[in-house]
C-alpha positions, -999 to +999 in steps of 0.1 A: +264+301-917+292+309-892+279+301-856+294+335-843+268+352-869+239+338-852+226+373-842+232+391-873+202+401-891+180+384-867+145+401-869+135+392-831+165+410-823+161+442-844+124+442-834+137+450-795+128+487-783+162+506-783+166+519-747+189+523-721+164+528-692+176+506-663+164+500-627+188+494-596+184+467-572+200+464-538+231+440-541+228+430-505+199+409-511+220+382-533+244+379-502+215+371-477+210+332-474+178+339-455+160+350-486+145+326-512+145+329-550+110+337-551+117+366-523+143+379-546+121+376-574+091+394-558+117+422-547+128+426-582+093+427-594+085+453-568+116+475-580+102+471-616+068+485-610+081+510-587+099+524-617+069+527-635+048+544-608+068+570-593+082+585-561+068+594-527+091+616-505+120+608-528+118+573-525+106+547-553+070+533-542+044+510-553+009+525-546-023+508-539-009+473-540-016+446-513-008+411-515-041+403-533-031+430-560+003+413-564-013+380-569-034+393-598-006+409-614+018+381-610-002+351-611-026+364-639-057+343-628-088+342-648-108+346-614-103+342-577-111+307-571-096+274-559-069+278-534-059+311-542-059+325-509-031+301-501-010+315-525-020+354-516-012+344-480+023+332-490+030+366-509+021+384-477+044+362-460+072+372-484+063+410-483+068+407-444+099+390-447+114+415-471+103+444-447+119+426-416+153+423-436+148+460-446+145+458-483+110+474-484+087+494-460+047+493-461+027+521-449-007+539-455-010+576-472-044+591-473-060+557-470-038+540-497-014+513-490+023+521-504+053+498-506+088+519-507+118+504-518+147+506-493+174+533-503+206+523-519+236+536-505+256+542-535+259+528-571+283+504-561+259+490-537+235+482-567+231+463-599+211+476-629+185+454-649+172+464-683+135+476-683+127+460-715+141+425-704+122+429-672+088+437-691+099+408-714+098+383-683+068+399-664+047+398-700+058+361-711+053+346-679+028+341-649+032+327-614+062+316-594+082+314-628+081+351-631+098+355-598+125+329-604+133+343-641+135+382-624+157+366-598+178+346-621+184+376-647+192+398-620+216+375-602+233+370-637+237+408-640+253+408-606+277+383-619+285+403-649+292+434-628+314+413-605+331+400-635+338+435-648+358+446-619+383+416-626+383+416-664+415+430-676+399+429-714+373+454-726+352+426-744+351+405-710+333+438-690+300+428-702+303+392-703+294+360-680+315+331-685+318+314-652+302+282-639+266+285-632+271+279-596+282+313-592+244+324-603+229+297-583+247+307-551+235+343-555+197+329-556+199+299-532+194+274-559+211+247-578+228+249-612+205+226-630+175+246-618+190+278-631+200+264-661+166+259-672+159+296-664+187+306-682+174+286-711+141+304-712+159+340-708+181+333-740+152+316-760+133+348-753+160+371-762+164+384-727+203+370-729+224+366-757+249+332-754+274+311-774+282+276-760+318+265-764+341+244-757+368+250-733+406+235-732+418+216-703+389+216-680+368+189-662+335+199-678+347+217-711+312+227-724+302+260-712+277+288-720+291+325-720+265+350-717+256+387-720+227+410-719+208+408-753+216+444-759+254+435-757+254+407-781+279+424-800+305+425-774+296+392-764+307+381-799+340+400-797+347+386-764+343+349-780+365+359-809+393+372-787+391+340-767+393+317-797+423+338-811+441+333-775+433+295-775+412+302-742+383+286-765+387+255-787+353+262-806+322+275-805+294+249-808+261+270-805 
């Protein structure tokens, strides 16, 4: 089978829900070096569940959630035992930090705790993540892995949006083909660690990818990524690069 055909007639791919529902994340958080990858992931998680809960005075909100509730949802413990309190305290610390930086606001209404997402100025100030992909991550993982994967997925979506502005080729507007340092920089992590997260995302059909060999570069092996729903555009992009000689061959 031609490697470029690997997403053709893939049962796992055809089983994915057909949806265009997206969630908006404030881009500013990725340029804030005071925010950790876990905090970015927690913010993305709050955006995800706020999209499912509703609005309060026109703002996206998470209702009736405190640090302990988030611990139960994210870490999925069988019971409250051991050092869980330390983890809950750390979630509370991250919530305070996100609030201090203006990404969320917490208050009480009619006796219920509410977490409101900050308003995003305009479309140019946000990136969009696919709801189904966020659900795949949150359903398929637990604990800090959930947060790190959400942060990495959102960062890659940001890289794709930045790439879109520079691309002169239509097939390049939904593709990420840069070194992993670009993603790692946005989540304040290192490329090797980010690569492990990307491996999970592509194995679990959040991302589509082709591993290619580039001509005349120090590190010729590179993965080219897209959102799983854009796998056809990704293939067209790689085929275009092969024709133009920008890619020597596809190896995976």
